[in-house]
N, CA, C and O atoms as CSV, one atom per row, in Angstrom:
chain,resi,resn,atom,element,x,y,z
A,1,MET,N,N,-54.504,47.281,26.207
A,1,MET,CA,C,-54.049,47.329,24.826
A,1,MET,C,C,-53.178,48.551,24.580
A,1,MET,O,O,-52.346,48.533,23.672
A,2,THR,N,N,-53.345,49.614,25.368
A,2,THR,CA,C,-52.584,50.842,25.151
A,2,THR,C,C,-51.082,50.598,25.252
A,2,THR,O,O,-50.317,51.111,24.436
A,3,ASP,N,N,-50.647,49.814,26.255
A,3,ASP,CA,C,-49.214,49.524,26.385
A,3,ASP,C,C,-48.712,48.709,25.203
A,3,ASP,O,O,-47.614,48.951,24.701
A,4,THR,N,N,-49.511,47.744,24.755
A,4,THR,CA,C,-49.141,46.940,23.589
A,4,THR,C,C,-49.026,47.823,22.357
A,4,THR,O,O,-48.082,47.687,21.580
A,5,ALA,N,N,-49.978,48.723,22.176
A,5,ALA,CA,C,-49.969,49.620,21.018
A,5,ALA,C,C,-48.723,50.501,21.033
A,5,ALA,O,O,-48.067,50.657,20.003
A,6,ARG,N,N,-48.395,51.069,22.167
A,6,ARG,CA,C,-47.213,51.933,22.267
A,6,ARG,C,C,-45.932,51.130,21.991
A,6,ARG,O,O,-45.033,51.603,21.295
A,7,THR,N,N,-45.862,49.932,22.534
A,7,THR,CA,C,-44.696,49.075,22.301
A,7,THR,C,C,-44.570,48.719,20.825
A,7,THR,O,O,-43.468,48.761,20.276
A,8,LEU,N,N,-45.675,48.369,20.173
A,8,LEU,CA,C,-45.636,48.065,18.742
A,8,LEU,C,C,-45.171,49.278,17.941
A,8,LEU,O,O,-44.381,49.139,17.007
A,9,GLY,N,N,-45.653,50.458,18.300
A,9,GLY,CA,C,-45.228,51.676,17.615
A,9,GLY,C,C,-43.740,51.927,17.755
A,9,GLY,O,O,-43.065,52.266,16.783
A,10,THR,N,N,-43.234,51.763,18.952
A,10,THR,CA,C,-41.803,51.948,19.211
A,10,THR,C,C,-40.976,50.933,18.428
A,10,THR,O,O,-39.967,51.285,17.818
A,11,ARG,N,N,-41.401,49.691,18.446
A,11,ARG,CA,C,-40.655,48.636,17.747
A,11,ARG,C,C,-40.718,48.815,16.232
A,11,ARG,O,O,-39.718,48.610,15.545
A,12,PHE,N,N,-41.884,49.196,15.704
A,12,PHE,CA,C,-42.023,49.397,14.263
A,12,PHE,C,C,-41.089,50.518,13.790
A,12,PHE,O,O,-40.366,50.358,12.807
A,13,HIS,N,N,-41.112,51.651,14.499
A,13,HIS,CA,C,-40.255,52.773,14.107
A,13,HIS,C,C,-38.774,52.398,14.200
A,13,HIS,O,O,-37.998,52.711,13.298
A,14,ALA,N,N,-38.385,51.737,15.274
A,14,ALA,CA,C,-36.980,51.347,15.438
A,14,ALA,C,C,-36.544,50.403,14.317
A,14,ALA,O,O,-35.449,50.551,13.774
A,15,ALA,N,N,-37.378,49.453,13.976
A,15,ALA,CA,C,-37.039,48.500,12.913
A,15,ALA,C,C,-36.958,49.198,11.557
A,15,ALA,O,O,-36.061,48.910,10.765
A,16,LEU,N,N,-37.884,50.108,11.286
A,16,LEU,CA,C,-37.862,50.849,10.032
A,16,LEU,C,C,-36.604,51.711,9.933
A,16,LEU,O,O,-35.966,51.764,8.882
A,17,SER,N,N,-36.255,52.376,11.014
A,17,SER,CA,C,-35.103,53.277,11.026
A,17,SER,C,C,-33.776,52.550,10.859
A,17,SER,O,O,-32.817,53.116,10.334
A,18,THR,N,N,-33.718,51.305,11.301
A,18,THR,CA,C,-32.456,50.559,11.257
A,18,THR,C,C,-32.415,49.508,10.154
A,18,THR,O,O,-31.410,48.816,9.995
A,19,GLY,N,N,-33.494,49.385,9.397
A,19,GLY,CA,C,-33.521,48.382,8.332
A,19,GLY,C,C,-33.639,46.964,8.847
A,19,GLY,O,O,-33.118,46.032,8.234
A,20,ASP,N,N,-34.316,46.793,9.963
A,20,ASP,CA,C,-34.525,45.466,10.538
A,20,ASP,C,C,-35.801,44.872,9.940
A,20,ASP,O,O,-36.871,44.931,10.547
A,21,TRP,N,N,-35.671,44.302,8.749
A,21,TRP,CA,C,-36.848,43.820,8.014
A,21,TRP,C,C,-37.493,42.632,8.705
A,21,TRP,O,O,-38.719,42.521,8.714
A,22,ALA,N,N,-36.703,41.746,9.281
A,22,ALA,CA,C,-37.265,40.620,10.034
A,22,ALA,C,C,-38.018,41.127,11.266
A,22,ALA,O,O,-39.039,40.561,11.658
A,23,GLY,N,N,-37.505,42.193,11.863
A,23,GLY,CA,C,-38.188,42.787,13.012
A,23,GLY,C,C,-39.545,43.345,12.638
A,23,GLY,O,O,-40.519,43.164,13.369
A,24,ILE,N,N,-39.615,44.029,11.492
A,24,ILE,CA,C,-40.917,44.533,11.029
A,24,ILE,C,C,-41.846,43.362,10.756
A,24,ILE,O,O,-43.010,43.385,11.157
A,25,ARG,N,N,-41.343,42.340,10.077
A,25,ARG,CA,C,-42.197,41.194,9.711
A,25,ARG,C,C,-42.784,40.533,10.944
A,25,ARG,O,O,-43.920,40.060,10.913
A,26,SER,N,N,-42.019,40.494,12.034
A,26,SER,CA,C,-42.493,39.854,13.267
A,26,SER,C,C,-43.646,40.606,13.917
A,26,SER,O,O,-44.364,40.046,14.746
A,27,LEU,N,N,-43.830,41.873,13.545
A,27,LEU,CA,C,-44.908,42.693,14.116
A,27,LEU,C,C,-46.206,42.595,13.328
A,27,LEU,O,O,-47.236,43.112,13.761
A,28,LEU,N,N,-46.163,41.934,12.173
A,28,LEU,CA,C,-47.281,41.941,11.225
A,28,LEU,C,C,-48.029,40.619,11.189
A,28,LEU,O,O,-47.441,39.550,11.360
A,29,HIS,N,N,-49.335,40.708,10.963
A,29,HIS,CA,C,-50.112,39.518,10.615
A,29,HIS,C,C,-49.749,39.112,9.195
A,29,HIS,O,O,-49.312,39.946,8.401
A,30,ASP,N,N,-49.925,37.864,8.878
A,30,ASP,CA,C,-49.639,37.376,7.526
A,30,ASP,C,C,-50.463,38.097,6.470
A,30,ASP,O,O,-50.008,38.268,5.339
A,31,ASP,N,N,-51.674,38.524,6.828
A,31,ASP,CA,C,-52.566,39.197,5.878
A,31,ASP,C,C,-52.557,40.724,6.027
A,31,ASP,O,O,-53.488,41.397,5.585
A,32,ALA,N,N,-51.519,41.258,6.640
A,32,ALA,CA,C,-51.430,42.711,6.856
A,32,ALA,C,C,-51.442,43.467,5.528
A,32,ALA,O,O,-51.015,42.946,4.497
A,33,THR,N,N,-51.938,44.701,5.572
A,33,THR,CA,C,-51.943,45.573,4.393
A,33,THR,C,C,-51.358,46.922,4.765
A,33,THR,O,O,-51.367,47.322,5.929
A,34,TRP,N,N,-50.837,47.630,3.735
A,34,TRP,CA,C,-50.346,48.997,3.918
A,34,TRP,C,C,-50.816,49.813,2.729
A,34,TRP,O,O,-50.464,49.522,1.586
A,35,THR,N,N,-51.613,50.834,3.004
A,35,THR,CA,C,-52.174,51.695,1.978
A,35,THR,C,C,-51.481,53.052,2.011
A,35,THR,O,O,-51.396,53.700,3.054
A,36,LEU,N,N,-50.984,53.471,0.838
A,36,LEU,CA,C,-50.353,54.782,0.676
A,36,LEU,C,C,-51.020,55.516,-0.476
A,36,LEU,O,O,-51.285,54.918,-1.519
A,37,PRO,N,N,-51.297,56.822,-0.299
A,37,PRO,CA,C,-51.919,57.598,-1.373
A,37,PRO,C,C,-50.907,57.959,-2.455
A,37,PRO,O,O,-49.713,57.691,-2.324
A,38,GLY,N,N,-51.398,58.561,-3.503
A,38,GLY,CA,C,-50.518,59.113,-4.521
A,38,GLY,C,C,-50.455,58.282,-5.783
A,38,GLY,O,O,-51.159,57.286,-5.953
A,39,ASP,N,N,-49.580,58.739,-6.657
A,39,ASP,CA,C,-49.343,58.091,-7.938
A,39,ASP,C,C,-47.837,58.047,-8.142
A,39,ASP,O,O,-47.273,58.864,-8.871
A,40,ASN,N,N,-47.191,57.084,-7.490
A,40,ASN,CA,C,-45.736,56.981,-7.538
A,40,ASN,C,C,-45.309,55.549,-7.247
A,40,ASN,O,O,-46.148,54.652,-7.162
A,41,ALA,N,N,-44.026,55.336,-7.096
A,41,ALA,CA,C,-43.471,53.987,-6.962
A,41,ALA,C,C,-43.893,53.257,-5.691
A,41,ALA,O,O,-43.777,52.033,-5.628
A,42,ILE,N,N,-44.375,53.968,-4.683
A,42,ILE,CA,C,-44.761,53.303,-3.433
A,42,ILE,C,C,-46.251,53.425,-3.134
A,42,ILE,O,O,-46.694,52.997,-2.069
A,43,SER,N,N,-47.023,53.990,-4.034
A,43,SER,CA,C,-48.460,54.190,-3.814
A,43,SER,C,C,-49.238,52.890,-3.973
A,43,SER,O,O,-48.767,51.918,-4.563
A,44,GLY,N,N,-50.445,52.913,-3.422
A,44,GLY,CA,C,-51.346,51.777,-3.567
A,44,GLY,C,C,-51.402,50.955,-2.302
A,44,GLY,O,O,-51.044,51.418,-1.219
A,45,VAL,N,N,-51.862,49.715,-2.462
A,45,VAL,CA,C,-52.041,48.821,-1.324
A,45,VAL,C,C,-51.067,47.657,-1.443
A,45,VAL,O,O,-51.068,46.931,-2.437
A,46,ALA,N,N,-50.243,47.489,-0.424
A,46,ALA,CA,C,-49.388,46.310,-0.302
A,46,ALA,C,C,-50.172,45.292,0.512
A,46,ALA,O,O,-50.627,45.597,1.615
A,47,VAL,N,N,-50.334,44.084,-0.020
A,47,VAL,CA,C,-51.163,43.066,0.616
A,47,VAL,C,C,-50.285,41.903,1.051
A,47,VAL,O,O,-49.579,41.304,0.240
A,48,GLY,N,N,-50.336,41.594,2.333
A,48,GLY,CA,C,-49.569,40.493,2.914
A,48,GLY,C,C,-48.354,41.012,3.663
A,48,GLY,O,O,-47.759,42.022,3.288
A,49,GLY,N,N,-47.997,40.309,4.722
A,49,GLY,CA,C,-46.870,40.732,5.549
A,49,GLY,C,C,-45.585,40.913,4.782
A,49,GLY,O,O,-44.858,41.880,5.010
A,50,ASP,N,N,-45.288,39.996,3.872
A,50,ASP,CA,C,-44.052,40.107,3.091
A,50,ASP,C,C,-44.082,41.322,2.174
A,50,ASP,O,O,-43.058,41.981,1.995
A,51,ALA,N,N,-45.250,41.635,1.583
A,51,ALA,CA,C,-45.378,42.811,0.716
A,51,ALA,C,C,-45.233,44.103,1.520
A,51,ALA,O,O,-44.673,45.081,1.025
A,52,VAL,N,N,-45.728,44.109,2.745
A,52,VAL,CA,C,-45.577,45.281,3.614
A,52,VAL,C,C,-44.097,45.502,3.924
A,52,VAL,O,O,-43.624,46.639,3.898
A,53,VAL,N,N,-43.371,44.441,4.214
A,53,VAL,CA,C,-41.939,44.558,4.475
A,53,VAL,C,C,-41.217,45.053,3.230
A,53,VAL,O,O,-40.327,45.898,3.330
A,54,GLU,N,N,-41.580,44.547,2.074
A,54,GLU,CA,C,-40.945,44.985,0.830
A,54,GLU,C,C,-41.193,46.470,0.584
A,54,GLU,O,O,-40.306,47.177,0.106
A,55,ARG,N,N,-42.403,46.948,0.912
A,55,ARG,CA,C,-42.697,48.380,0.780
A,55,ARG,C,C,-41.803,49.178,1.715
A,55,ARG,O,O,-41.235,50.190,1.303
A,56,ALA,N,N,-41.665,48.749,2.962
A,56,ALA,CA,C,-40.798,49.449,3.914
A,56,ALA,C,C,-39.365,49.485,3.403
A,56,ALA,O,O,-38.688,50.507,3.510
A,57,ARG,N,N,-38.907,48.370,2.850
A,57,ARG,CA,C,-37.554,48.285,2.308
A,57,ARG,C,C,-37.383,49.246,1.128
A,57,ARG,O,O,-36.347,49.898,1.006
A,58,THR,N,N,-38.390,49.334,0.265
A,58,THR,CA,C,-38.340,50.238,-0.880
A,58,THR,C,C,-38.279,51.688,-0.418
A,58,THR,O,O,-37.465,52.467,-0.916
A,59,ILE,N,N,-39.130,52.051,0.524
A,59,ILE,CA,C,-39.142,53.428,1.042
A,59,ILE,C,C,-37.781,53.774,1.650
A,59,ILE,O,O,-37.209,54.823,1.353
A,60,ALA,N,N,-37.277,52.896,2.490
A,60,ALA,CA,C,-35.976,53.142,3.133
A,60,ALA,C,C,-34.858,53.228,2.099
A,60,ALA,O,O,-33.879,53.946,2.302
A,61,GLY,N,N,-34.999,52.504,0.999
A,61,GLY,CA,C,-33.988,52.514,-0.051
A,61,GLY,C,C,-33.802,53.867,-0.712
A,61,GLY,O,O,-32.804,54.093,-1.396
A,62,TYR,N,N,-34.754,54.767,-0.514
A,62,TYR,CA,C,-34.635,56.128,-1.036
A,62,TYR,C,C,-33.855,57.035,-0.078
A,62,TYR,O,O,-33.714,58.230,-0.337
A,63,GLY,N,N,-33.353,56.480,1.017
A,63,GLY,CA,C,-32.506,57.237,1.935
A,63,GLY,C,C,-33.249,58.147,2.894
A,63,GLY,O,O,-32.713,59.177,3.303
A,64,LEU,N,N,-34.464,57.793,3.260
A,64,LEU,CA,C,-35.255,58.649,4.143
A,64,LEU,C,C,-34.728,58.661,5.570
A,64,LEU,O,O,-34.187,57.671,6.064
A,65,ASN,N,N,-34.901,59.811,6.218
A,65,ASN,CA,C,-34.742,59.944,7.657
A,65,ASN,C,C,-36.139,59.932,8.238
A,65,ASN,O,O,-36.971,60.764,7.875
A,66,PHE,N,N,-36.407,58.994,9.139
A,66,PHE,CA,C,-37.730,58.829,9.740
A,66,PHE,C,C,-37.707,59.410,11.148
A,66,PHE,O,O,-37.441,58.687,12.108
A,67,ASP,N,N,-37.981,60.703,11.285
A,67,ASP,CA,C,-37.945,61.345,12.591
A,67,ASP,C,C,-39.287,61.158,13.285
A,67,ASP,O,O,-40.309,61.672,12.831
A,68,LEU,N,N,-39.276,60.425,14.378
A,68,LEU,CA,C,-40.485,60.158,15.149
A,68,LEU,C,C,-40.831,61.377,15.993
A,68,LEU,O,O,-40.036,61.818,16.823
A,69,LEU,N,N,-42.019,61.911,15.772
A,69,LEU,CA,C,-42.499,63.041,16.567
A,69,LEU,C,C,-43.324,62.562,17.752
A,69,LEU,O,O,-43.138,63.025,18.877
A,70,HIS,N,N,-44.237,61.629,17.492
A,70,HIS,CA,C,-45.117,61.121,18.550
A,70,HIS,C,C,-45.592,59.722,18.200
A,70,HIS,O,O,-45.720,59.366,17.028
A,71,ILE,N,N,-45.850,58.938,19.233
A,71,ILE,CA,C,-46.634,57.719,19.091
A,71,ILE,C,C,-47.984,58.034,19.705
A,71,ILE,O,O,-48.077,58.384,20.882
A,72,LEU,N,N,-49.021,57.909,18.910
A,72,LEU,CA,C,-50.381,58.212,19.350
A,72,LEU,C,C,-51.132,56.902,19.530
A,72,LEU,O,O,-51.065,56.026,18.668
A,73,VAL,N,N,-51.840,56.760,20.632
A,73,VAL,CA,C,-52.575,55.523,20.878
A,73,VAL,C,C,-54.051,55.810,21.091
A,73,VAL,O,O,-54.438,56.844,21.636
A,74,SER,N,N,-54.853,54.870,20.647
A,74,SER,CA,C,-56.278,54.889,20.947
A,74,SER,C,C,-56.540,53.686,21.843
A,74,SER,O,O,-55.610,53.065,22.357
A,75,ARG,N,N,-57.769,53.379,22.016
A,75,ARG,CA,C,-58.109,52.234,22.861
A,75,ARG,C,C,-57.535,50.937,22.293
A,75,ARG,O,O,-57.096,50.071,23.049
A,76,GLU,N,N,-57.534,50.798,20.955
A,76,GLU,CA,C,-57.127,49.527,20.359
A,76,GLU,C,C,-56.075,49.646,19.261
A,76,GLU,O,O,-55.609,48.621,18.763
A,77,ASN,N,N,-55.684,50.857,18.867
A,77,ASN,CA,C,-54.792,51.045,17.730
A,77,ASN,C,C,-53.718,52.068,18.060
A,77,ASN,O,O,-53.678,52.609,19.165
A,78,MET,N,N,-52.845,52.329,17.086
A,78,MET,CA,C,-51.806,53.333,17.301
A,78,MET,C,C,-51.461,53.996,15.977
A,78,MET,O,O,-51.767,53.487,14.899
A,79,ALA,N,N,-50.813,55.150,16.096
A,79,ALA,CA,C,-50.345,55.884,14.926
A,79,ALA,C,C,-48.977,56.471,15.238
A,79,ALA,O,O,-48.683,56.856,16.370
A,80,LEU,N,N,-48.153,56.525,14.202
A,80,LEU,CA,C,-46.862,57.188,14.308
A,80,LEU,C,C,-46.983,58.542,13.633
A,80,LEU,O,O,-47.430,58.627,12.489
A,81,SER,N,N,-46.595,59.588,14.320
A,81,SER,CA,C,-46.500,60.921,13.740
A,81,SER,C,C,-45.029,61.121,13.392
A,81,SER,O,O,-44.167,61.124,14.270
A,82,LEU,N,N,-44.752,61.291,12.085
A,82,LEU,CA,C,-43.377,61.335,11.601
A,82,LEU,C,C,-43.098,62.582,10.781
A,82,LEU,O,O,-44.003,63.181,10.202
A,83,HIS,N,N,-41.841,62.955,10.746
A,83,HIS,CA,C,-41.339,63.970,9.816
A,83,HIS,C,C,-40.275,63.266,8.990
A,83,HIS,O,O,-39.186,62.970,9.483
A,84,ASN,N,N,-40.598,63.001,7.736
A,84,ASN,CA,C,-39.674,62.297,6.848
A,84,ASN,C,C,-38.960,63.293,5.948
A,84,ASN,O,O,-39.587,64.175,5.360
A,85,THR,N,N,-37.657,63.146,5.846
A,85,THR,CA,C,-36.854,64.009,4.981
A,85,THR,C,C,-35.866,63.162,4.193
A,85,THR,O,O,-35.423,62.105,4.642
A,86,ALA,N,N,-35.534,63.653,3.012
A,86,ALA,CA,C,-34.524,63.003,2.179
A,86,ALA,C,C,-34.197,63.922,1.015
A,86,ALA,O,O,-34.934,64.860,0.713
A,87,ARG,N,N,-33.085,63.635,0.374
A,87,ARG,CA,C,-32.671,64.367,-0.820
A,87,ARG,C,C,-32.163,63.349,-1.828
A,87,ARG,O,O,-31.391,62.451,-1.494
A,88,ARG,N,N,-32.611,63.507,-3.065
A,88,ARG,CA,C,-32.160,62.677,-4.178
A,88,ARG,C,C,-31.852,63.620,-5.319
A,88,ARG,O,O,-32.747,64.050,-6.047
A,89,GLY,N,N,-30.565,63.941,-5.471
A,89,GLY,CA,C,-30.183,64.945,-6.461
A,89,GLY,C,C,-30.786,66.291,-6.090
A,89,GLY,O,O,-30.585,66.784,-4.981
A,90,ASP,N,N,-31.523,66.882,-7.016
A,90,ASP,CA,C,-32.173,68.172,-6.756
A,90,ASP,C,C,-33.561,68.035,-6.143
A,90,ASP,O,O,-34.191,69.036,-5.801
A,91,VAL,N,N,-34.036,66.813,-6.003
A,91,VAL,CA,C,-35.382,66.577,-5.471
A,91,VAL,C,C,-35.297,66.389,-3.961
A,91,VAL,O,O,-34.519,65.575,-3.464
A,92,VAL,N,N,-36.115,67.157,-3.243
A,92,VAL,CA,C,-36.110,67.118,-1.784
A,92,VAL,C,C,-37.465,66.636,-1.285
A,92,VAL,O,O,-38.511,67.071,-1.767
A,93,LEU,N,N,-37.430,65.735,-0.318
A,93,LEU,CA,C,-38.639,65.296,0.368
A,93,LEU,C,C,-38.611,65.895,1.767
A,93,LEU,O,O,-37.629,65.746,2.494
A,94,ASP,N,N,-39.682,66.567,2.138
A,94,ASP,CA,C,-39.809,67.158,3.470
A,94,ASP,C,C,-41.290,67.131,3.801
A,94,ASP,O,O,-42.027,68.062,3.475
A,95,GLU,N,N,-41.722,66.057,4.453
A,95,GLU,CA,C,-43.151,65.876,4.687
A,95,GLU,C,C,-43.427,65.406,6.096
A,95,GLU,O,O,-42.599,64.765,6.743
A,96,TYR,N,N,-44.611,65.745,6.547
A,96,TYR,CA,C,-45.137,65.253,7.809
A,96,TYR,C,C,-46.203,64.222,7.473
A,96,TYR,O,O,-46.938,64.355,6.495
A,97,LEU,N,N,-46.268,63.201,8.299
A,97,LEU,CA,C,-47.263,62.172,8.017
A,97,LEU,C,C,-47.693,61.473,9.289
A,97,LEU,O,O,-47.028,61.532,10.323
A,98,SER,N,N,-48.822,60.815,9.172
A,98,SER,CA,C,-49.297,59.905,10.210
A,98,SER,C,C,-49.448,58.541,9.577
A,98,SER,O,O,-50.082,58.388,8.534
A,99,THR,N,N,-48.867,57.573,10.210
A,99,THR,CA,C,-49.021,56.189,9.792
A,99,THR,C,C,-49.883,55.514,10.852
A,99,THR,O,O,-49.438,55.249,11.969
A,100,VAL,N,N,-51.121,55.246,10.473
A,100,VAL,CA,C,-52.115,54.697,11.389
A,100,VAL,C,C,-52.092,53.177,11.274
A,100,VAL,O,O,-52.207,52.625,10.181
A,101,CYS,N,N,-51.942,52.513,12.410
A,101,CYS,CA,C,-51.880,51.056,12.446
A,101,CYS,C,C,-53.074,50.514,13.226
A,101,CYS,O,O,-53.288,50.847,14.392
A,102,ARG,N,N,-53.833,49.678,12.552
A,102,ARG,CA,C,-54.939,48.984,13.203
A,102,ARG,C,C,-54.405,47.631,13.664
A,102,ARG,O,O,-53.792,46.888,12.897
A,103,LEU,N,N,-54.651,47.339,14.915
A,103,LEU,CA,C,-54.067,46.160,15.537
A,103,LEU,C,C,-55.111,45.066,15.706
A,103,LEU,O,O,-56.304,45.326,15.859
A,104,ARG,N,N,-54.621,43.842,15.674
A,104,ARG,CA,C,-55.473,42.676,15.916
A,104,ARG,C,C,-54.624,41.649,16.656
A,104,ARG,O,O,-53.568,41.231,16.179
A,105,GLU,N,N,-55.100,41.257,17.814
A,105,GLU,CA,C,-54.431,40.218,18.604
A,105,GLU,C,C,-52.952,40.516,18.836
A,105,GLU,O,O,-52.111,39.621,18.765
A,106,GLY,N,N,-52.643,41.788,19.115
A,106,GLY,CA,C,-51.286,42.162,19.482
A,106,GLY,C,C,-50.310,42.348,18.335
A,106,GLY,O,O,-49.109,42.498,18.562
A,107,LYS,N,N,-50.814,42.340,17.090
A,107,LYS,CA,C,-49.957,42.570,15.934
A,107,LYS,C,C,-50.631,43.581,15.003
A,107,LYS,O,O,-51.815,43.888,15.145
A,108,ILE,N,N,-49.853,44.087,14.053
A,108,ILE,CA,C,-50.371,45.057,13.094
A,108,ILE,C,C,-51.109,44.310,11.982
A,108,ILE,O,O,-50.559,43.416,11.339
A,109,ALA,N,N,-52.369,44.703,11.774
A,109,ALA,CA,C,-53.203,44.087,10.738
A,109,ALA,C,C,-53.343,44.997,9.517
A,109,ALA,O,O,-53.392,44.515,8.386
A,110,GLU,N,N,-53.407,46.310,9.745
A,110,GLU,CA,C,-53.568,47.273,8.651
A,110,GLU,C,C,-52.758,48.521,8.954
A,110,GLU,O,O,-52.693,48.982,10.094
A,111,ILE,N,N,-52.145,49.057,7.913
A,111,ILE,CA,C,-51.432,50.326,8.016
A,111,ILE,C,C,-52.003,51.241,6.941
A,111,ILE,O,O,-52.177,50.834,5.793
A,112,GLU,N,N,-52.292,52.479,7.324
A,112,GLU,CA,C,-52.710,53.487,6.350
A,112,GLU,C,C,-51.946,54.767,6.645
A,112,GLU,O,O,-51.917,55.234,7.783
A,113,THR,N,N,-51.326,55.333,5.612
A,113,THR,CA,C,-50.492,56.517,5.786
A,113,THR,C,C,-51.200,57.742,5.225
A,113,THR,O,O,-51.752,57.708,4.125
A,114,TYR,N,N,-51.175,58.827,6.000
A,114,TYR,CA,C,-51.743,60.123,5.639
A,114,TYR,C,C,-50.591,61.107,5.504
A,114,TYR,O,O,-49.730,61.179,6.381
A,115,LEU,N,N,-50.568,61.869,4.406
A,115,LEU,CA,C,-49.427,62.725,4.080
A,115,LEU,C,C,-49.776,64.202,4.084
A,115,LEU,O,O,-50.923,64.584,3.852
A,116,SER,N,N,-48.769,65.031,4.351
A,116,SER,CA,C,-48.948,66.482,4.294
A,116,SER,C,C,-48.649,67.039,2.909
A,116,SER,O,O,-49.147,68.109,2.557
A,117,ASP,N,N,-47.844,66.335,2.114
A,117,ASP,CA,C,-47.383,66.874,0.825
A,117,ASP,C,C,-47.422,65.786,-0.245
A,117,ASP,O,O,-46.390,65.225,-0.612
A,118,LEU,N,N,-48.610,65.499,-0.734
A,118,LEU,CA,C,-48.761,64.454,-1.744
A,118,LEU,C,C,-48.024,64.778,-3.046
A,118,LEU,O,O,-47.382,63.887,-3.602
A,119,PRO,N,N,-48.085,66.016,-3.560
A,119,PRO,CA,C,-47.301,66.320,-4.767
A,119,PRO,C,C,-45.799,66.103,-4.562
A,119,PRO,O,O,-45.113,65.602,-5.454
A,120,GLY,N,N,-45.297,66.478,-3.396
A,120,GLY,CA,C,-43.881,66.263,-3.094
A,120,GLY,C,C,-43.517,64.791,-3.046
A,120,GLY,O,O,-42.449,64.392,-3.510
A,121,MET,N,N,-44.404,63.990,-2.488
A,121,MET,CA,C,-44.172,62.553,-2.448
A,121,MET,C,C,-44.165,61.973,-3.862
A,121,MET,O,O,-43.311,61.152,-4.197
A,122,ASN,N,N,-45.111,62.401,-4.683
A,122,ASN,CA,C,-45.169,61.903,-6.050
A,122,ASN,C,C,-43.903,62.258,-6.831
A,122,ASN,O,O,-43.427,61.465,-7.643
A,123,ALA,N,N,-43.364,63.450,-6.583
A,123,ALA,CA,C,-42.143,63.884,-7.287
A,123,ALA,C,C,-40.918,63.133,-6.792
A,123,ALA,O,O,-39.988,62.891,-7.560
A,124,PHE,N,N,-40.909,62.763,-5.520
A,124,PHE,CA,C,-39.723,62.113,-4.943
A,124,PHE,C,C,-39.632,60.629,-5.265
A,124,PHE,O,O,-38.564,60.131,-5.623
A,125,PHE,N,N,-40.743,59.929,-5.141
A,125,PHE,CA,C,-40.749,58.469,-5.310
A,125,PHE,C,C,-41.080,58.080,-6.742
A,125,PHE,O,O,-42.164,57.563,-7.013
A,126,VAL,N,N,-40.143,58.329,-7.669
A,126,VAL,CA,C,-40.350,57.995,-9.083
A,126,VAL,C,C,-39.509,56.787,-9.454
A,126,VAL,O,O,-39.539,56.343,-10.602
C-alpha cells in the first residue's frame, strides 16, 4: 500500500497544482470528504467526490502556490506536507499545513487538513 499511497499523493498534488479537476476526481471515492478548520469560505466538511473537487477549485481560485515539501506515508494512508502562499491585495497567506488522506481500496476516502496559521487562513479566505 505504501507505493500506492505515495503515487496517490504525487498525483493529487500535481492535479491540484495544475487545475486538473478531473484528475483529482479520479482519485476520490464517490463518498469522499474533506474537512478544513476555521471560520471562512473554505472551512467545514465537503461531502462527496464532486464537493471535494469544488473545494479544491475554490482554494486554487484564490491564486495559491502549493509548494510540496514532503509526501508522508503510513502503512495504509498518506499526507502531503505543504507550504501554501498567496497574496490578495494587502492580505498575505503564508502557511504550512498537512493534508492527511485516508485511503480505501486504492483511492482517497477522507481528507483532513491541519494548519499552522488558522487566523491567517480565516483572514485570507473571505
